[in-house]
C-alpha positions in Angstrom: 30.8 40.8 15.5 27.9 38.7 16.7 27.3 38.5 20.7 28.0 34.9 20.5 30.8 34.5 18.3 34.5 33.8 19.6 37.1 36.3 18.1 38.9 33.7 16.4 40.5 32.9 12.6 37.4 31.0 11.6 34.3 31.2 12.9 32.0 28.3 11.6 34.1 25.6 10.0 32.3 22.7 8.0 32.8 19.3 8.8 32.2 16.5 6.7 33.2 12.7 6.7 34.5 10.3 3.9 34.8 6.3 4.0 38.3 6.5 3.1 39.1 9.7 5.0 42.8 9.5 4.5 42.4 9.4 0.6 39.6 12.3 0.6 42.6 14.4 2.4 45.4 13.9 0.5 42.9 14.5 -2.8 41.5 17.5 -1.2 45.2 18.7 -0.9 45.7 18.2 -4.9 42.9 19.0 -6.2 41.7 22.1 -4.3 44.4 23.2 -2.5 43.7 22.7 0.9 46.7 22.2 3.6 46.9 19.8 6.3 46.9 21.0 9.6 46.1 18.3 12.1 45.1 14.8 11.5 44.5 12.7 14.2 44.8 8.7 13.6 42.2 5.6 15.1 42.3 2.2 14.3 42.5 0.4 11.3 43.6 3.4 9.1 40.5 5.4 10.0 40.7 9.0 10.9 39.3 10.2 14.2 39.5 14.1 13.4 41.6 16.0 10.8 42.1 20.0 9.6 42.7 20.9 7.0 42.9 24.9 5.8 42.4 26.9 3.0 43.4 30.3 3.6 41.9 31.9 7.1 39.2 28.9 6.2 39.5 25.4 7.5 37.4 22.0 7.2 36.9 19.2 9.7 37.0 15.8 8.0 36.3 12.1 10.2 35.8 8.2 8.6 32.1 7.5 8.3 31.9 5.5 11.5 27.9 4.8 11.9 28.5 3.9 15.7 27.4 6.7 17.8 25.0 9.1 18.2 26.4 11.6 15.1 26.5 8.8 12.7 22.4 8.0 13.5 21.8 12.0 12.3 24.4 12.1 8.9 24.4 10.3 5.9 27.3 10.2 2.4 26.0 12.0 -0.5 25.9 8.4 -2.5 23.2 7.2 0.3 21.0 10.0 -1.0 21.3 9.9 -4.6 24.3 12.3 -4.3 21.6 14.9 -2.7 22.9 17.3 -0.6 21.2 19.9 2.0 24.4 22.0 2.0 27.8 22.3 0.4 31.4 24.0 0.9 32.1 27.3 -0.5 36.1 28.1 -1.8 37.2 31.6 -2.2 40.1 31.9 -4.6 41.8 34.2 -6.3 42.4 31.8 -10.1 39.4 29.7 -10.8 41.1 28.4 -13.9 43.8 26.9 -12.1 41.7 25.3 -9.5 39.6 23.9 -12.1 42.3 22.2 -14.1 43.7 20.9 -10.8 40.3 19.4 -9.8 39.4 18.2 -13.2 42.8 16.5 -13.5 42.8 14.3 -10.0 39.1 13.4 -11.0 36.6 15.4 -9.9 33.4 15.2 -11.5 32.1 18.8 -12.4 28.5 19.3 -12.3 28.3 23.3 -12.8 31.4 24.4 -15.8 33.5 27.0 -15.2 32.0 30.1 -16.1 31.4 33.9 -15.6 28.7 34.6 -13.4 26.2 36.9 -13.1 26.3 38.1 -9.8 30.2 38.5 -10.2 33.3 36.5 -10.3 34.1 33.4 -12.0 33.0 29.9 -10.1 32.5 26.4 -11.0 30.4 23.4 -9.0 32.2 20.0 -8.9 31.8 16.7 -7.0 35.3 15.2 -4.9 35.5 11.1 -5.6 33.0 10.2 -2.4 30.3 13.0 -3.9 30.5 16.0 -1.5 29.4 19.4 -3.2 32.1 22.1 -3.6 31.4 25.3 -5.3 34.8 27.1 -6.4 35.0 30.7 -7.6 36.5 34.2 -7.0 33.3 36.3 -5.8 33.9 37.5 -3.0 31.2 38.1 -0.8 33.0 40.5 2.3 34.2 42.7 -1.3 30.4 43.0 -2.3 27.6 44.7 -0.7 24.7 43.4 -0.1 21.8 44.3 -2.6 
């Protein structure tokens, strides 16, 4: 384990912001299979902090609040032409099933489901607020680097 990493379930956890975080939580659970671990509500139906799990991974979410220091360093995808500098990857056992639920829930498919040259089957989509997700069966922990 890396010198500074804590011995815990998941040492890298993406954090995302949503304008309608309550709706985003429901969509992520329905469309992609996340499970609510904790949701801390704030004033006016805002989410101060939420934790959703996916297998042994997790994402943390919160409502967009541009006040404060953190809000000065982050924008939403629709504010910059739906471009992103990073995205989350979900490792799944059945990409076909997740593709079907994501599409049925209104995901914008930006990369069709297909067999990948490096192994596995995958697709890419945007959630209702434009965040980019890659979903596939390729497991980098089982495949030697090369």
